Biopython code that builds the backbone (N, CA, C, O; Angstrom):
import numpy as np
from Bio.PDB.StructureBuilder import StructureBuilder

atoms = [
    (1, "UNK", "N", (63.548, 127.966, 64.102)),
    (1, "UNK", "CA", (63.586, 129.404, 63.924)),
    (1, "UNK", "C", (64.229, 129.735, 62.585)),
    (1, "UNK", "O", (65.146, 129.060, 62.117)),
    (2, "UNK", "N", (63.731, 130.756, 62.016)),
    (2, "UNK", "CA", (64.300, 131.244, 60.768)),
    (2, "UNK", "C", (65.473, 132.168, 61.081)),
    (2, "UNK", "O", (65.586, 132.708, 62.182)),
    (3, "UNK", "N", (66.330, 132.333, 60.099)),
    (3, "UNK", "CA", (67.537, 133.133, 60.279)),
    (3, "UNK", "C", (67.206, 134.578, 60.679)),
    (3, "UNK", "O", (67.880, 135.157, 61.531)),
    (4, "UNK", "N", (66.176, 135.153, 60.066)),
    (4, "UNK", "CA", (65.818, 136.544, 60.384)),
    (4, "UNK", "C", (65.279, 136.663, 61.806)),
    (4, "UNK", "O", (65.522, 137.657, 62.490)),
    (5, "UNK", "N", (64.549, 135.646, 62.241)),
    (5, "UNK", "CA", (64.024, 135.655, 63.607)),
    (5, "UNK", "C", (65.181, 135.566, 64.615)),
    (5, "UNK", "O", (65.184, 136.256, 65.635)),
    (6, "UNK", "N", (66.158, 134.707, 64.312)),
    (6, "UNK", "CA", (67.347, 134.607, 65.159)),
    (6, "UNK", "C", (68.122, 135.919, 65.171)),
    (6, "UNK", "O", (68.619, 136.349, 66.212)),
    (7, "UNK", "N", (68.220, 136.552, 63.997)),
    (7, "UNK", "CA", (68.951, 137.813, 63.889)),
    (7, "UNK", "C", (68.309, 138.886, 64.767)),
    (7, "UNK", "O", (69.013, 139.697, 65.369)),
    (8, "UNK", "N", (66.967, 138.895, 64.842)),
    (8, "UNK", "CA", (66.272, 139.883, 65.676)),
    (8, "UNK", "C", (66.469, 139.592, 67.158)),
    (8, "UNK", "O", (66.677, 140.509, 67.952)),
    (9, "UNK", "N", (66.402, 138.291, 67.538)),
    (9, "UNK", "CA", (66.510, 137.936, 68.952)),
    (9, "UNK", "C", (67.956, 137.958, 69.454)),
    (9, "UNK", "O", (68.220, 138.374, 70.582)),
    (10, "UNK", "N", (68.890, 137.509, 68.612)),
    (10, "UNK", "CA", (70.283, 137.362, 69.033)),
    (10, "UNK", "C", (71.230, 137.981, 68.000)),
    (10, "UNK", "O", (71.985, 137.258, 67.350)),
    (11, "UNK", "N", (71.200, 139.311, 67.841)),
    (11, "UNK", "CA", (72.013, 139.930, 66.793)),
    (11, "UNK", "C", (73.526, 139.734, 66.996)),
    (11, "UNK", "O", (74.247, 139.499, 66.025)),
    (12, "UNK", "N", (73.998, 139.824, 68.195)),
    (12, "UNK", "CA", (75.437, 139.673, 68.445)),
    (12, "UNK", "C", (75.896, 138.234, 68.172)),
    (12, "UNK", "O", (76.980, 138.022, 67.630)),
    (13, "UNK", "N", (75.085, 137.266, 68.540)),
    (13, "UNK", "CA", (75.426, 135.872, 68.295)),
    (13, "UNK", "C", (75.541, 135.600, 66.798)),
    (13, "UNK", "O", (76.489, 134.953, 66.353)),
    (14, "UNK", "N", (74.587, 136.090, 66.032)),
    (14, "UNK", "CA", (74.620, 135.902, 64.580)),
    (14, "UNK", "C", (75.852, 136.588, 63.995)),
    (14, "UNK", "O", (76.510, 136.043, 63.109)),
    (15, "UNK", "N", (76.158, 137.784, 64.492)),
    (15, "UNK", "CA", (77.335, 138.508, 64.005)),
    (15, "UNK", "C", (78.615, 137.705, 64.276)),
    (15, "UNK", "O", (79.479, 137.595, 63.406)),
    (16, "UNK", "N", (78.729, 137.148, 65.484)),
    (16, "UNK", "CA", (79.910, 136.345, 65.822)),
    (16, "UNK", "C", (79.989, 135.091, 64.959)),
    (16, "UNK", "O", (81.072, 134.701, 64.521)),
    (17, "UNK", "N", (78.853, 134.466, 64.719)),
    (17, "UNK", "CA", (78.838, 133.262, 63.892)),
    (17, "UNK", "C", (79.250, 133.568, 62.455)),
    (17, "UNK", "O", (79.983, 132.799, 61.834)),
    (18, "UNK", "N", (78.778, 134.683, 61.939)),
    (18, "UNK", "CA", (79.074, 135.041, 60.549)),
    (18, "UNK", "C", (80.520, 135.507, 60.362)),
    (18, "UNK", "O", (81.150, 135.195, 59.351)),
    (19, "UNK", "N", (81.042, 136.253, 61.335)),
    (19, "UNK", "CA", (82.403, 136.780, 61.184)),
    (19, "UNK", "C", (83.459, 135.839, 61.758)),
    (19, "UNK", "O", (84.646, 135.975, 61.462)),
    (20, "UNK", "N", (83.032, 134.904, 62.562)),
    (20, "UNK", "CA", (83.985, 133.963, 63.156)),
    (20, "UNK", "C", (84.769, 134.558, 64.307)),
    (20, "UNK", "O", (85.783, 134.000, 64.725)),
    (21, "UNK", "N", (84.310, 135.684, 64.821)),
    (21, "UNK", "CA", (85.002, 136.307, 65.952)),
    (21, "UNK", "C", (84.087, 136.315, 67.160)),
    (21, "UNK", "O", (82.863, 136.372, 67.044)),
    (22, "UNK", "N", (84.699, 136.258, 68.288)),
    (22, "UNK", "CA", (83.954, 136.339, 69.535)),
    (22, "UNK", "C", (84.812, 137.019, 70.574)),
    (22, "UNK", "O", (85.993, 137.286, 70.351)),
    (23, "UNK", "N", (84.217, 137.290, 71.687)),
    (23, "UNK", "CA", (84.966, 137.969, 72.739)),
    (23, "UNK", "C", (85.789, 136.993, 73.572)),
    (23, "UNK", "O", (86.738, 137.396, 74.245)),
    (24, "UNK", "N", (85.438, 135.736, 73.530)),
    (24, "UNK", "CA", (86.179, 134.742, 74.316)),
    (24, "UNK", "C", (87.464, 134.380, 73.584)),
    (24, "UNK", "O", (87.441, 134.017, 72.408)),
    (25, "UNK", "N", (88.567, 134.480, 74.284)),
    (25, "UNK", "CA", (89.857, 134.122, 73.712)),
    (25, "UNK", "C", (90.118, 132.657, 74.023)),
    (25, "UNK", "O", (90.054, 132.248, 75.182)),
    (26, "UNK", "N", (90.408, 131.876, 73.012)),
    (26, "UNK", "CA", (90.536, 130.436, 73.180)),
    (26, "UNK", "C", (91.990, 129.982, 73.284)),
    (26, "UNK", "O", (92.319, 128.880, 72.845)),
    (27, "UNK", "N", (92.856, 130.798, 73.850)),
    (27, "UNK", "CA", (94.247, 130.389, 74.016)),
    (27, "UNK", "C", (94.373, 129.559, 75.288)),
    (27, "UNK", "O", (93.750, 129.859, 76.306)),
    (28, "UNK", "N", (95.177, 128.524, 75.214)),
    (28, "UNK", "CA", (95.420, 127.690, 76.382)),
    (28, "UNK", "C", (96.777, 127.029, 76.236)),
    (28, "UNK", "O", (97.344, 126.961, 75.145)),
    (29, "UNK", "N", (97.277, 126.551, 77.344)),
    (29, "UNK", "CA", (98.563, 125.859, 77.338)),
    (29, "UNK", "C", (98.320, 124.397, 77.660)),
    (29, "UNK", "O", (97.502, 124.059, 78.515)),
    (30, "UNK", "N", (99.029, 123.557, 76.975)),
    (30, "UNK", "CA", (98.928, 122.129, 77.243)),
    (30, "UNK", "C", (99.789, 121.822, 78.462)),
    (30, "UNK", "O", (100.966, 122.177, 78.513)),
    (31, "UNK", "N", (99.180, 121.154, 79.447)),
    (31, "UNK", "CA", (99.925, 120.803, 80.653)),
    (31, "UNK", "C", (100.875, 119.654, 80.371)),
    (31, "UNK", "O", (100.595, 118.769, 79.563)),
    (32, "UNK", "N", (101.992, 119.694, 81.054)),
    (32, "UNK", "CA", (102.926, 118.579, 80.957)),
    (32, "UNK", "C", (102.265, 117.363, 81.592)),
    (32, "UNK", "O", (101.559, 117.490, 82.593)),
    (33, "UNK", "N", (102.486, 116.200, 81.025)),
    (33, "UNK", "CA", (101.903, 115.008, 81.646)),
    (33, "UNK", "C", (102.468, 114.815, 83.051)),
    (33, "UNK", "O", (103.661, 114.996, 83.293)),
    (34, "UNK", "N", (101.584, 114.446, 83.961)),
    (34, "UNK", "CA", (102.022, 114.225, 85.331)),
    (34, "UNK", "C", (102.812, 112.926, 85.389)),
    (34, "UNK", "O", (102.483, 111.958, 84.703)),
    (35, "UNK", "N", (103.844, 112.911, 86.203)),
    (35, "UNK", "CA", (104.637, 111.672, 86.297)),
    (35, "UNK", "C", (103.789, 110.542, 86.871)),
    (35, "UNK", "O", (102.927, 110.757, 87.723)),
    (36, "UNK", "N", (104.051, 109.353, 86.390)),
    (36, "UNK", "CA", (103.299, 108.203, 86.882)),
    (36, "UNK", "C", (103.653, 107.962, 88.341)),
    (36, "UNK", "O", (104.815, 108.031, 88.743)),
    (37, "UNK", "N", (102.618, 107.679, 89.117)),
    (37, "UNK", "CA", (102.835, 107.395, 90.524)),
    (37, "UNK", "C", (103.328, 105.962, 90.680)),
    (37, "UNK", "O", (102.788, 105.031, 90.082)),
    (38, "UNK", "N", (104.344, 105.811, 91.480)),
    (38, "UNK", "CA", (104.993, 104.513, 91.672)),
    (38, "UNK", "C", (104.017, 103.453, 92.184)),
    (38, "UNK", "O", (104.088, 102.295, 91.774)),
    (39, "UNK", "N", (103.108, 103.844, 93.075)),
    (39, "UNK", "CA", (102.211, 102.875, 93.695)),
    (39, "UNK", "C", (100.785, 102.946, 93.153)),
    (39, "UNK", "O", (99.870, 102.401, 93.771)),
    (40, "UNK", "N", (100.577, 103.600, 92.023)),
    (40, "UNK", "CA", (99.229, 103.688, 91.453)),
    (40, "UNK", "C", (98.715, 102.288, 91.155)),
    (40, "UNK", "O", (99.354, 101.521, 90.435)),
    (41, "UNK", "N", (97.563, 101.966, 91.710)),
    (41, "UNK", "CA", (96.961, 100.660, 91.486)),
    (41, "UNK", "C", (97.579, 99.542, 92.310)),
    (41, "UNK", "O", (97.220, 98.377, 92.143)),
    (42, "UNK", "N", (98.509, 99.889, 93.204)),
    (42, "UNK", "CA", (99.185, 98.873, 94.013)),
    (42, "UNK", "C", (98.248, 98.378, 95.104)),
    (42, "UNK", "O", (97.602, 99.176, 95.782)),
    (43, "UNK", "N", (98.175, 97.085, 95.270)),
    (43, "UNK", "CA", (97.350, 96.482, 96.306)),
    (43, "UNK", "C", (98.279, 95.918, 97.381)),
    (43, "UNK", "O", (98.991, 94.946, 97.124)),
    (44, "UNK", "N", (98.287, 96.512, 98.589)),
    (44, "UNK", "CA", (99.208, 96.057, 99.632)),
    (44, "UNK", "C", (98.981, 94.588, 99.990)),
    (44, "UNK", "O", (97.855, 94.093, 99.962)),
    (45, "UNK", "N", (100.072, 93.905, 100.324)),
    (45, "UNK", "CA", (99.961, 92.506, 100.738)),
    (45, "UNK", "C", (100.121, 92.408, 102.252)),
    (45, "UNK", "O", (100.238, 93.425, 102.935)),
    (46, "UNK", "N", (100.127, 91.196, 102.768)),
    (46, "UNK", "CA", (100.179, 90.991, 104.215)),
    (46, "UNK", "C", (101.445, 91.589, 104.824)),
    (46, "UNK", "O", (101.396, 92.126, 105.930)),
    (47, "UNK", "N", (102.568, 91.508, 104.129)),
    (47, "UNK", "CA", (103.822, 92.077, 104.643)),
    (47, "UNK", "C", (103.704, 93.594, 104.766)),
    (47, "UNK", "O", (104.182, 94.173, 105.742)),
    (48, "UNK", "N", (103.072, 94.243, 103.785)),
    (48, "UNK", "CA", (102.879, 95.694, 103.850)),
    (48, "UNK", "C", (102.073, 96.081, 105.088)),
    (48, "UNK", "O", (102.388, 97.063, 105.760)),
    (49, "UNK", "N", (101.034, 95.304, 105.385)),
    (49, "UNK", "CA", (100.212, 95.598, 106.564)),
    (49, "UNK", "C", (100.991, 95.328, 107.855)),
    (49, "UNK", "O", (100.893, 96.096, 108.812)),
    (50, "UNK", "N", (101.756, 94.247, 107.881)),
    (50, "UNK", "CA", (102.558, 93.938, 109.074)),
    (50, "UNK", "C", (103.570, 95.047, 109.327)),
    (50, "UNK", "O", (103.825, 95.396, 110.480)),
    (51, "UNK", "N", (104.145, 95.599, 108.281)),
    (51, "UNK", "CA", (105.148, 96.659, 108.440)),
    (51, "UNK", "C", (104.562, 97.945, 109.012)),
    (51, "UNK", "O", (105.316, 98.818, 109.442)),
    (52, "UNK", "N", (103.250, 98.082, 109.030)),
    (52, "UNK", "CA", (102.616, 99.253, 109.639)),
    (52, "UNK", "C", (102.365, 99.058, 111.141)),
    (52, "UNK", "O", (102.037, 100.008, 111.852)),
    (53, "UNK", "N", (102.520, 97.837, 111.606)),
    (53, "UNK", "CA", (102.244, 97.522, 113.011)),
    (53, "UNK", "C", (103.320, 98.091, 113.929)),
    (53, "UNK", "O", (104.477, 98.251, 113.543)),
    (54, "UNK", "N", (102.898, 98.393, 115.167)),
    (54, "UNK", "CA", (103.846, 98.899, 116.156)),
    (54, "UNK", "C", (104.238, 97.837, 117.171)),
    (54, "UNK", "O", (105.203, 98.016, 117.914)),
    (55, "UNK", "N", (103.493, 96.723, 117.210)),
    (55, "UNK", "CA", (103.857, 95.651, 118.142)),
    (55, "UNK", "C", (103.428, 94.298, 117.582)),
    (55, "UNK", "O", (102.702, 94.217, 116.591)),
    (56, "UNK", "N", (103.895, 93.241, 118.240)),
    (56, "UNK", "CA", (103.629, 91.878, 117.782)),
    (56, "UNK", "C", (102.138, 91.539, 117.805)),
    (56, "UNK", "O", (101.650, 90.818, 116.935)),
    (57, "UNK", "N", (101.418, 92.056, 118.794)),
    (57, "UNK", "CA", (99.985, 91.767, 118.905)),
    (57, "UNK", "C", (99.243, 92.254, 117.664)),
    (57, "UNK", "O", (98.395, 91.544, 117.124)),
    (58, "UNK", "N", (99.561, 93.450, 117.221)),
    (58, "UNK", "CA", (98.924, 93.976, 116.009)),
    (58, "UNK", "C", (99.266, 93.112, 114.804)),
    (58, "UNK", "O", (98.401, 92.828, 113.975)),
    (59, "UNK", "N", (100.510, 92.698, 114.705)),
    (59, "UNK", "CA", (100.938, 91.865, 113.575)),
    (59, "UNK", "C", (100.195, 90.532, 113.572)),
    (59, "UNK", "O", (99.774, 90.056, 112.517)),
    (60, "UNK", "N", (100.033, 89.929, 114.749)),
    (60, "UNK", "CA", (99.285, 88.668, 114.846)),
    (60, "UNK", "C", (97.828, 88.859, 114.419)),
    (60, "UNK", "O", (97.248, 87.991, 113.766)),
    (61, "UNK", "N", (97.242, 89.997, 114.791)),
    (61, "UNK", "CA", (95.861, 90.296, 114.381)),
    (61, "UNK", "C", (95.763, 90.404, 112.861)),
    (61, "UNK", "O", (94.809, 89.908, 112.260)),
    (62, "UNK", "N", (96.734, 91.042, 112.250)),
    (62, "UNK", "CA", (96.753, 91.181, 110.784)),
    (62, "UNK", "C", (96.855, 89.809, 110.132)),
    (62, "UNK", "O", (96.119, 89.510, 109.191)),
    (63, "UNK", "N", (97.755, 88.982, 110.622)),
    (63, "UNK", "CA", (97.939, 87.642, 110.053)),
    (63, "UNK", "C", (96.654, 86.836, 110.179)),
    (63, "UNK", "O", (96.227, 86.191, 109.221)),
    (64, "UNK", "N", (96.039, 86.870, 111.348)),
    (64, "UNK", "CA", (94.792, 86.124, 111.580)),
    (64, "UNK", "C", (93.673, 86.642, 110.667)),
    (64, "UNK", "O", (92.925, 85.859, 110.081)),
    (65, "UNK", "N", (93.573, 87.952, 110.558)),
    (65, "UNK", "CA", (92.545, 88.557, 109.706)),
    (65, "UNK", "C", (92.719, 88.137, 108.248)),
    (65, "UNK", "O", (91.755, 87.749, 107.588)),
    (66, "UNK", "N", (93.945, 88.216, 107.752)),
    (66, "UNK", "CA", (94.208, 87.846, 106.355)),
    (66, "UNK", "C", (93.959, 86.352, 106.125)),
    (66, "UNK", "O", (93.487, 85.957, 105.059)),
    (67, "UNK", "N", (94.275, 85.532, 107.118)),
    (67, "UNK", "CA", (94.023, 84.094, 107.010)),
    (67, "UNK", "C", (92.513, 83.832, 106.964)),
    (67, "UNK", "O", (92.048, 83.031, 106.153)),
    (68, "UNK", "N", (91.753, 84.500, 107.827)),
    (68, "UNK", "CA", (90.293, 84.318, 107.861)),
    (68, "UNK", "C", (89.630, 84.779, 106.567)),
    (68, "UNK", "O", (88.614, 84.219, 106.154)),
    (69, "UNK", "N", (90.191, 85.779, 105.939)),
    (69, "UNK", "CA", (89.658, 86.267, 104.655)),
    (69, "UNK", "C", (90.166, 85.445, 103.475)),
    (69, "UNK", "O", (89.803, 85.691, 102.325)),
    (70, "UNK", "N", (91.006, 84.471, 103.782)),
    (70, "UNK", "CA", (91.607, 83.590, 102.787)),
    (70, "UNK", "C", (92.466, 84.348, 101.772)),
    (70, "UNK", "O", (92.578, 83.958, 100.610)),
    (71, "UNK", "N", (93.071, 85.450, 102.249)),
    (71, "UNK", "CA", (94.014, 86.189, 101.414)),
    (71, "UNK", "C", (95.412, 85.594, 101.539)),
    (71, "UNK", "O", (96.273, 85.820, 100.689)),
    (72, "UNK", "N", (95.625, 84.831, 102.607)),
    (72, "UNK", "CA", (96.841, 84.039, 102.758)),
    (72, "UNK", "C", (96.423, 82.643, 103.205)),
    (72, "UNK", "O", (95.370, 82.465, 103.817)),
    (73, "UNK", "N", (97.247, 81.670, 102.896)),
    (73, "UNK", "CA", (96.935, 80.283, 103.270)),
    (73, "UNK", "C", (97.272, 80.039, 104.741)),
    (73, "UNK", "O", (97.963, 80.835, 105.377)),
    (74, "UNK", "N", (96.776, 78.938, 105.256)),
    (74, "UNK", "CA", (97.087, 78.539, 106.624)),
    (74, "UNK", "C", (98.594, 78.366, 106.787)),
    (74, "UNK", "O", (99.171, 78.784, 107.790)),
    (75, "UNK", "N", (99.223, 77.748, 105.793)),
    (75, "UNK", "CA", (100.666, 77.511, 105.849)),
    (75, "UNK", "C", (101.449, 78.821, 105.863)),
    (75, "UNK", "O", (102.420, 78.970, 106.605)),
    (76, "UNK", "N", (101.016, 79.764, 105.034)),
    (76, "UNK", "CA", (101.704, 81.061, 105.005)),
    (76, "UNK", "C", (101.522, 81.792, 106.334)),
    (76, "UNK", "O", (102.449, 82.436, 106.824)),
    (77, "UNK", "N", (100.329, 81.693, 106.912)),
    (77, "UNK", "CA", (100.073, 82.318, 108.210)),
    (77, "UNK", "C", (100.985, 81.721, 109.280)),
    (77, "UNK", "O", (101.540, 82.446, 110.106)),
    (78, "UNK", "N", (101.135, 80.407, 109.262)),
    (78, "UNK", "CA", (102.023, 79.739, 110.222)),
    (78, "UNK", "C", (103.466, 80.202, 110.043)),
    (78, "UNK", "O", (104.169, 80.457, 111.020)),
    (79, "UNK", "N", (103.896, 80.308, 108.801)),
    (79, "UNK", "CA", (105.262, 80.752, 108.495)),
    (79, "UNK", "C", (105.486, 82.180, 109.003)),
    (79, "UNK", "O", (106.531, 82.477, 109.582)),
    (80, "UNK", "N", (104.505, 83.062, 108.785)),
    (80, "UNK", "CA", (104.621, 84.451, 109.230)),
    (80, "UNK", "C", (104.648, 84.534, 110.756)),
    (80, "UNK", "O", (105.425, 85.300, 111.326)),
    (81, "UNK", "N", (103.800, 83.746, 111.413)),
    (81, "UNK", "CA", (103.782, 83.731, 112.879)),
    (81, "UNK", "C", (105.122, 83.247, 113.436)),
    (81, "UNK", "O", (105.627, 83.795, 114.416)),
    (82, "UNK", "N", (105.686, 82.229, 112.815)),
    (82, "UNK", "CA", (106.978, 81.696, 113.249)),
    (82, "UNK", "C", (108.070, 82.750, 113.077)),
    (82, "UNK", "O", (108.897, 82.940, 113.968)),
    (83, "UNK", "N", (108.074, 83.439, 111.928)),
    (83, "UNK", "CA", (109.063, 84.493, 111.692)),
    (83, "UNK", "C", (108.905, 85.605, 112.721)),
    (83, "UNK", "O", (109.895, 86.119, 113.241)),
    (84, "UNK", "N", (107.670, 85.973, 113.012)),
    (84, "UNK", "CA", (107.402, 87.029, 113.985)),
    (84, "UNK", "C", (107.931, 86.631, 115.361)),
    (84, "UNK", "O", (108.557, 87.436, 116.050)),
    (85, "UNK", "N", (107.677, 85.397, 115.748)),
    (85, "UNK", "CA", (108.108, 84.912, 117.064)),
    (85, "UNK", "C", (109.630, 84.796, 117.164)),
    (85, "UNK", "O", (110.222, 85.193, 118.167)),
    (86, "UNK", "N", (110.253, 84.257, 116.131)),
    (86, "UNK", "CA", (111.689, 83.984, 116.194)),
    (86, "UNK", "C", (112.565, 85.187, 115.854)),
    (86, "UNK", "O", (113.614, 85.383, 116.467)),
    (87, "UNK", "N", (112.140, 85.992, 114.882)),
    (87, "UNK", "CA", (113.000, 87.073, 114.394)),
    (87, "UNK", "C", (112.508, 88.468, 114.755)),
    (87, "UNK", "O", (113.265, 89.435, 114.665)),
    (88, "UNK", "N", (111.254, 88.581, 115.160)),
    (88, "UNK", "CA", (110.721, 89.868, 115.578)),
    (88, "UNK", "C", (109.992, 90.609, 114.469)),
    (88, "UNK", "O", (110.073, 90.258, 113.292)),
    (89, "UNK", "N", (109.285, 91.633, 114.883)),
    (89, "UNK", "CA", (108.428, 92.410, 113.976)),
    (89, "UNK", "C", (109.214, 93.073, 112.847)),
    (89, "UNK", "O", (108.762, 93.080, 111.702)),
    (90, "UNK", "N", (110.380, 93.627, 113.156)),
    (90, "UNK", "CA", (111.133, 94.364, 112.136)),
    (90, "UNK", "C", (111.875, 93.457, 111.159)),
    (90, "UNK", "O", (112.549, 93.943, 110.251)),
    (91, "UNK", "N", (111.755, 92.146, 111.339)),
    (91, "UNK", "CA", (112.349, 91.231, 110.354)),
    (91, "UNK", "C", (111.583, 91.292, 109.030)),
    (91, "UNK", "O", (112.067, 90.811, 108.005)),
    (92, "UNK", "N", (110.389, 91.883, 109.059)),
    (92, "UNK", "CA", (109.584, 92.040, 107.843)),
    (92, "UNK", "C", (109.956, 93.311, 107.082)),
    (92, "UNK", "O", (109.500, 93.525, 105.959)),
    (93, "UNK", "N", (110.780, 94.143, 107.694)),
    (93, "UNK", "CA", (111.186, 95.409, 107.081)),
    (93, "UNK", "C", (110.926, 96.546, 108.046)),
    (93, "UNK", "O", (110.215, 96.385, 109.038)),
    (94, "UNK", "N", (111.507, 97.693, 107.749)),
    (94, "UNK", "CA", (111.313, 98.826, 108.656)),
    (94, "UNK", "C", (109.858, 99.281, 108.630)),
    (94, "UNK", "O", (109.127, 99.006, 107.678)),
    (95, "UNK", "N", (109.450, 99.972, 109.677)),
    (95, "UNK", "CA", (108.055, 100.387, 109.839)),
    (95, "UNK", "C", (107.650, 101.367, 108.742)),
    (95, "UNK", "O", (108.374, 102.313, 108.430)),
    (96, "UNK", "N", (106.490, 101.118, 108.173)),
    (96, "UNK", "CA", (105.923, 102.051, 107.197)),
    (96, "UNK", "C", (105.056, 103.040, 107.968)),
    (96, "UNK", "O", (104.009, 102.679, 108.506)),
    (97, "UNK", "N", (105.498, 104.270, 108.014)),
    (97, "UNK", "CA", (104.765, 105.312, 108.728)),
    (97, "UNK", "C", (103.612, 105.832, 107.874)),
    (97, "UNK", "O", (103.524, 105.553, 106.678)),
    (98, "UNK", "N", (102.736, 106.591, 108.518)),
    (98, "UNK", "CA", (101.620, 107.223, 107.813)),
    (98, "UNK", "C", (102.174, 108.107, 106.690)),
    (98, "UNK", "O", (103.114, 108.871, 106.909)),
    (99, "UNK", "N", (101.602, 108.006, 105.503)),
    (99, "UNK", "CA", (102.048, 108.805, 104.362)),
    (99, "UNK", "C", (103.176, 108.170, 103.573)),
    (99, "UNK", "O", (103.740, 108.811, 102.686)),
    (100, "UNK", "N", (103.518, 106.930, 103.871)),
    (100, "UNK", "CA", (104.633, 106.244, 103.192)),
    (100, "UNK", "C", (104.454, 106.249, 101.679)),
    (100, "UNK", "O", (105.384, 106.584, 100.945)),
    (101, "UNK", "N", (103.262, 105.880, 101.207)),
    (101, "UNK", "CA", (103.045, 105.750, 99.766)),
    (101, "UNK", "C", (103.064, 107.110, 99.066)),
    (101, "UNK", "O", (103.479, 107.200, 97.910)),
    (102, "UNK", "N", (102.621, 108.164, 99.748)),
    (102, "UNK", "CA", (102.667, 109.503, 99.158)),
    (102, "UNK", "C", (104.111, 109.989, 99.040)),
    (102, "UNK", "O", (104.488, 110.587, 98.032)),
    (103, "UNK", "N", (104.914, 109.731, 100.066)),
    (103, "UNK", "CA", (106.317, 110.172, 100.039)),
    (103, "UNK", "C", (107.142, 109.365, 99.050)),
    (103, "UNK", "O", (107.950, 109.927, 98.312)),
    (104, "UNK", "N", (106.950, 108.067, 99.030)),
    (104, "UNK", "CA", (107.769, 107.185, 98.204)),
    (104, "UNK", "C", (107.309, 107.131, 96.753)),
    (104, "UNK", "O", (108.097, 106.837, 95.853)),
    (105, "UNK", "N", (106.036, 107.414, 96.532)),
    (105, "UNK", "CA", (105.492, 107.257, 95.189)),
    (105, "UNK", "C", (105.456, 108.515, 94.440)),
    (105, "UNK", "O", (105.020, 108.535, 93.289)),
]
sb = StructureBuilder()
sb.init_structure("model")
sb.init_model(0)
sb.init_chain("A")
sb.init_seg("    ")
for serial, (resi, resn, name, xyz) in enumerate(atoms, 1):
    if name == "N":
        sb.init_residue(resn, " ", resi, " ")
    sb.init_atom(name, np.array(xyz, "f"), 0.0, 1.0, " ", f" {name:<3s}", serial, name[0])
structure = sb.get_structure()
């Protein structure tokens, strides 16, 4: 399109382009950077999952599942089972309730 054709079709646009003024105000505020989340990118381990359990049966299921997925070794699974049997579920730490990572992080 030629300039005169644009001027006929879009006179206000051409006027704004030529004068450098427009009706839109371009003021904005820069937001403060958000604080880094403590657990961003954190991948829970077997102990984290055990700490969410409410009883020994659930903890044993977690250990077996992680062993079957080869996320823990057979030896580590045996060690965890022994600790669970001898010292109890809370020997792994206090229970992590729903929303733990949001509250703590």
